[in-house]
TIZAFI-887013 format. One record per residue (C-alpha): x, y, z; residue number from 0. Coordinates in nm, 2 decimals. Example, Ala and Ser with C-alpha at 12.3 -4.5 7.8 and 13.67 -1.06 7.14 Angstrom:
% TIZAFI-887013
px,py,pz,i
1.23,-0.45,0.78,0
1.37,-0.11,0.71,1
This chain:
% TIZAFI-887013
px,py,pz,i
-8.14,4.57,-22.47,0
-8.22,4.54,-22.84,1
-8.43,4.23,-22.78,2
-8.61,4.39,-22.49,3
-8.69,4.70,-22.71,4
-8.82,4.48,-22.99,5
-9.04,4.29,-22.74,6
-9.18,4.61,-22.60,7
-9.24,4.75,-22.95,8
-9.43,4.43,-23.05,9
-9.64,4.46,-22.73,10
-9.73,4.82,-22.80,11
-9.81,4.76,-23.17,12
-10.03,4.46,-23.07,13
-10.22,4.68,-22.82,14
-10.28,4.94,-23.10,15
-10.37,4.69,-23.37,16
-10.73,4.62,-23.28,17
-10.89,4.95,-23.16,18
-10.64,5.18,-23.33,19
-10.56,5.01,-23.66,20
-10.50,5.34,-23.84,21
-10.25,5.46,-23.57,22
-9.88,5.41,-23.63,23
-9.63,5.38,-23.36,24
-9.36,5.61,-23.49,25
-9.12,5.57,-23.19,26
-9.10,5.52,-22.82,27
-8.86,5.58,-22.54,28
-8.82,5.45,-22.18,29
-8.64,5.68,-21.94,30
-8.61,5.75,-21.57,31
-8.69,5.56,-21.25,32
-8.97,5.48,-21.20,33
-8.97,5.42,-21.57,34
-9.16,5.65,-21.80,35
-9.27,5.51,-22.14,36
-9.33,5.78,-22.40,37
-9.51,5.67,-22.72,38
-9.49,5.89,-23.03,39
-9.79,5.80,-23.25,40
-9.93,5.93,-23.59,41
-10.23,5.86,-23.81,42
-10.37,6.00,-24.13,43
-10.52,6.34,-24.05,44
-10.29,6.39,-23.75,45
-10.30,6.33,-23.38,46
-10.51,6.52,-23.12,47
-10.55,6.51,-22.74,48
-10.85,6.29,-22.76,49
-10.66,6.02,-22.95,50
-10.36,6.04,-22.72,51
-10.60,6.00,-22.42,52
-10.78,5.70,-22.58,53
-10.46,5.53,-22.67,54
-10.32,5.58,-22.32,55
-10.64,5.44,-22.16,56
-10.65,5.14,-22.38,57
-10.29,5.03,-22.29,58
-10.38,4.93,-21.94,59
-10.12,4.66,-21.90,60
-9.84,4.90,-22.00,61
-9.98,5.16,-21.75,62
-9.93,4.90,-21.47,63
-9.56,4.89,-21.55,64
-9.48,5.24,-21.67,65
-9.59,5.60,-21.63,66
-9.73,5.63,-21.98,67
-9.71,5.94,-22.20,68
-9.86,5.95,-22.55,69
-9.77,6.22,-22.80,70
-9.76,6.32,-23.16,71
-9.42,6.29,-23.33,72
-9.40,6.67,-23.37,73
-9.26,6.88,-23.65,74
-8.90,6.74,-23.61,75
-9.04,6.39,-23.63,76
-8.81,6.09,-23.56,77
-8.73,5.85,-23.84,78
-8.67,5.49,-23.76,79
-8.83,5.26,-24.02,80
-8.77,5.24,-24.39,81
-9.11,5.38,-24.47,82
-9.05,5.68,-24.24,83
-8.75,5.77,-24.45,84
-8.93,5.70,-24.78,85
-9.21,5.94,-24.68,86
-8.96,6.22,-24.62,87
-8.77,6.22,-24.95,88
-8.66,6.57,-25.04,89
-8.67,6.69,-24.68,90
-8.37,6.80,-24.47,91
-8.28,6.54,-24.20,92
-8.02,6.51,-23.93,93
-7.87,6.17,-23.85,94
-7.65,6.05,-23.57,95
-7.50,5.71,-23.64,96
-7.44,5.44,-23.37,97
-7.07,5.42,-23.48,98
-6.85,5.64,-23.69,99
-6.88,5.62,-24.07,100
-6.61,5.78,-24.28,101
-6.47,5.92,-23.95,102
-6.79,6.10,-23.84,103
-7.12,6.02,-23.66,104
-7.33,6.33,-23.74,105
-7.47,6.39,-24.08,106
-7.72,6.66,-24.20,107
-7.86,6.70,-24.55,108
-8.14,6.65,-24.79,109
-8.28,6.29,-24.81,110
-8.21,6.19,-25.17,111
-8.29,5.82,-25.16,112
-8.41,5.56,-24.92,113
-8.48,5.18,-24.93,114
-8.50,4.89,-24.69,115
-8.12,4.89,-24.64,116
-7.99,5.24,-24.65,117
-8.05,5.61,-24.70,118
-7.86,5.86,-24.91,119
-7.82,6.23,-24.81,120
-7.71,6.52,-25.02,121
-7.48,6.69,-24.77,122
-7.46,7.06,-24.69,123
-7.17,7.20,-24.88,124
-7.10,6.93,-25.13,125
-7.11,6.56,-25.17,126
-7.34,6.28,-25.05,127
-7.33,6.00,-24.79,128
-7.50,5.66,-24.81,129
-7.57,5.53,-24.46,130
-7.69,5.18,-24.38,131
-8.01,5.18,-24.17,132
-7.86,4.93,-23.93,133
-7.59,5.19,-23.84,134
-7.83,5.47,-23.76,135
-7.87,5.57,-23.40,136
-8.11,5.87,-23.42,137
-8.26,6.05,-23.72,138
-8.52,6.32,-23.75,139
-8.66,6.57,-23.99,140
-8.51,6.92,-23.95,141
-8.81,7.16,-23.94,142
-8.73,7.49,-24.11,143
-9.00,7.75,-24.05,144
-8.91,7.94,-24.37,145
-8.93,7.65,-24.60,146
-9.17,7.41,-24.42,147
-9.42,7.67,-24.30,148
-9.69,7.54,-24.54,149
-9.59,7.18,-24.54,150
-9.85,6.94,-24.38,151
-9.80,6.57,-24.33,152
Protein backbone atom coordinates (compact mmCIF):
# COMPACT_ATOMS: atom_id res chain seq x y z
CA UNK A 1 0.00 0.00 0.00
CA UNK A 2 2.79 2.41 0.96
CA UNK A 3 4.67 1.72 -2.28
CA UNK A 4 1.53 2.21 -4.35
CA UNK A 5 0.85 5.51 -2.55
CA UNK A 6 4.40 6.70 -3.20
CA UNK A 7 4.11 5.76 -6.90
CA UNK A 8 0.81 7.62 -7.22
CA UNK A 9 2.25 10.66 -5.43
CA UNK A 10 5.23 10.68 -7.81
CA UNK A 11 2.87 10.45 -10.81
CA UNK A 12 0.76 13.36 -9.55
CA UNK A 13 3.78 15.53 -8.80
CA UNK A 14 5.27 14.77 -12.23
CA UNK A 15 1.99 15.88 -13.84
CA UNK A 16 2.07 19.14 -11.90
CA UNK A 17 5.78 19.84 -12.42
CA UNK A 18 5.65 21.29 -15.92
CA UNK A 19 2.56 23.44 -16.29
CA UNK A 20 2.05 24.08 -12.57
CA UNK A 21 5.55 24.41 -11.15
CA UNK A 22 4.33 26.79 -8.41
CA UNK A 23 1.62 24.35 -7.24
CA UNK A 24 2.35 22.06 -4.30
CA UNK A 25 0.61 18.74 -3.78
CA UNK A 26 -0.22 19.02 -0.08
CA UNK A 27 -1.97 15.65 0.19
CA UNK A 28 -4.25 13.26 -1.63
CA UNK A 29 -6.63 10.44 -0.83
CA UNK A 30 -8.21 7.59 -2.73
CA UNK A 31 -11.58 6.32 -1.58
CA UNK A 32 -14.67 4.53 -2.78
CA UNK A 33 -15.53 2.25 -5.65
CA UNK A 34 -15.26 3.32 -8.40
CA UNK A 35 -12.19 5.07 -6.97
CA UNK A 36 -12.27 8.80 -6.31
CA UNK A 37 -8.90 10.57 -6.18
CA UNK A 38 -8.98 13.84 -4.26
CA UNK A 39 -5.96 16.15 -4.57
CA UNK A 40 -5.31 18.91 -2.06
CA UNK A 41 -3.14 21.57 -3.68
CA UNK A 42 -1.70 24.92 -2.66
CA UNK A 43 0.37 27.71 -4.18
CA UNK A 44 1.63 31.10 -3.09
CA UNK A 45 -1.32 33.46 -3.15
CA UNK A 46 -3.83 30.65 -2.66
CA UNK A 47 -6.00 28.35 -4.71
CA UNK A 48 -9.10 29.31 -6.68
CA UNK A 49 -11.65 27.44 -8.77
CA UNK A 50 -9.88 28.26 -12.05
CA UNK A 51 -6.66 26.67 -10.79
CA UNK A 52 -8.48 23.55 -9.56
CA UNK A 53 -10.19 23.20 -12.95
CA UNK A 54 -6.93 23.68 -14.88
CA UNK A 55 -5.10 21.11 -12.73
CA UNK A 56 -7.91 18.61 -13.13
CA UNK A 57 -8.01 19.04 -16.91
CA UNK A 58 -4.24 18.67 -17.22
CA UNK A 59 -4.13 15.32 -15.42
CA UNK A 60 -5.93 13.42 -18.18
CA UNK A 61 -4.22 10.09 -17.51
CA UNK A 62 -5.38 10.14 -13.88
CA UNK A 63 -8.91 11.08 -14.95
CA UNK A 64 -9.01 7.88 -17.02
CA UNK A 65 -8.42 5.79 -13.86
CA UNK A 66 -10.17 7.86 -11.18
CA UNK A 67 -13.01 10.27 -10.62
CA UNK A 68 -10.74 13.26 -9.95
CA UNK A 69 -11.43 16.02 -7.44
CA UNK A 70 -9.04 18.95 -6.87
CA UNK A 71 -9.34 21.19 -3.83
CA UNK A 72 -7.47 23.63 -1.61
CA UNK A 73 -6.17 22.26 1.69
CA UNK A 74 -8.62 24.44 3.65
CA UNK A 75 -8.21 26.15 7.01
CA UNK A 76 -7.54 22.93 8.91
CA UNK A 77 -4.87 21.94 6.40
CA UNK A 78 -3.27 18.53 6.59
CA UNK A 79 0.37 18.24 7.46
CA UNK A 80 2.50 15.43 5.97
CA UNK A 81 5.92 16.63 4.92
CA UNK A 82 8.64 18.17 7.11
CA UNK A 83 8.23 21.53 5.37
CA UNK A 84 4.47 21.49 6.14
CA UNK A 85 5.23 21.24 9.85
CA UNK A 86 8.03 23.82 9.72
CA UNK A 87 5.66 26.33 8.10
CA UNK A 88 3.17 25.93 10.97
CA UNK A 89 5.46 26.48 13.97
CA UNK A 90 3.55 28.22 16.75
CA UNK A 91 0.16 26.98 15.50
CA UNK A 92 -2.08 24.50 17.25
CA UNK A 93 -2.16 21.10 15.58
CA UNK A 94 -3.83 17.74 16.15
CA UNK A 95 -1.95 14.52 15.48
CA UNK A 96 -3.03 10.91 15.33
CA UNK A 97 -0.16 8.44 15.35
CA UNK A 98 -0.15 5.19 13.42
CA UNK A 99 0.79 3.32 16.61
CA UNK A 100 0.59 4.22 20.30
CA UNK A 101 3.37 6.42 21.69
CA UNK A 102 3.61 6.62 25.47
CA UNK A 103 0.28 4.77 25.62
CA UNK A 104 -1.71 7.13 23.39
CA UNK A 105 -2.38 7.84 19.73
CA UNK A 106 -4.00 11.29 19.82
CA UNK A 107 -2.05 14.45 20.59
CA UNK A 108 -3.05 18.09 20.42
CA UNK A 109 -0.92 21.11 21.19
CA UNK A 110 1.16 23.98 19.88
CA UNK A 111 3.84 22.98 17.39
CA UNK A 112 7.06 24.02 19.14
CA UNK A 113 9.69 22.41 16.89
CA UNK A 114 9.94 20.47 13.64
CA UNK A 115 12.73 18.96 11.59
CA UNK A 116 13.21 16.17 9.04
CA UNK A 117 12.83 13.47 11.72
CA UNK A 118 10.30 14.62 14.32
CA UNK A 119 7.96 17.25 15.70
CA UNK A 120 7.59 18.54 19.24
CA UNK A 121 4.25 19.67 20.64
CA UNK A 122 3.63 21.74 23.74
CA UNK A 123 0.60 19.85 25.01
CA UNK A 124 -2.59 21.29 26.41
CA UNK A 125 -2.40 21.25 30.16
CA UNK A 126 1.30 20.65 30.68
CA UNK A 127 4.31 18.94 29.20
CA UNK A 128 5.45 18.23 25.71
CA UNK A 129 5.71 15.31 23.31
CA UNK A 130 8.28 14.64 20.62
CA UNK A 131 6.85 12.45 17.87
CA UNK A 132 8.82 10.85 15.04
CA UNK A 133 7.44 11.79 11.61
CA UNK A 134 7.48 8.15 10.52
CA UNK A 135 5.02 7.33 13.34
CA UNK A 136 2.43 9.94 12.33
CA UNK A 137 -0.82 8.78 10.79
CA UNK A 138 -2.75 12.03 10.33
CA UNK A 139 -1.96 15.58 11.34
CA UNK A 140 -3.66 18.89 10.69
CA UNK A 141 -3.76 22.51 11.77
CA UNK A 142 -6.53 23.22 14.26
CA UNK A 143 -8.27 26.33 13.03
CA UNK A 144 -9.55 28.56 15.82
CA UNK A 145 -11.75 31.40 14.59
CA UNK A 146 -10.97 33.59 17.61
CA UNK A 147 -7.17 33.37 17.33
CA UNK A 148 -6.73 32.65 13.60
CA UNK A 149 -9.32 35.02 12.20
CA UNK A 150 -6.73 37.37 10.73
CA UNK A 151 -4.11 34.73 9.87
CA UNK A 152 -3.49 34.27 6.15
CA UNK A 153 -1.23 31.62 4.67
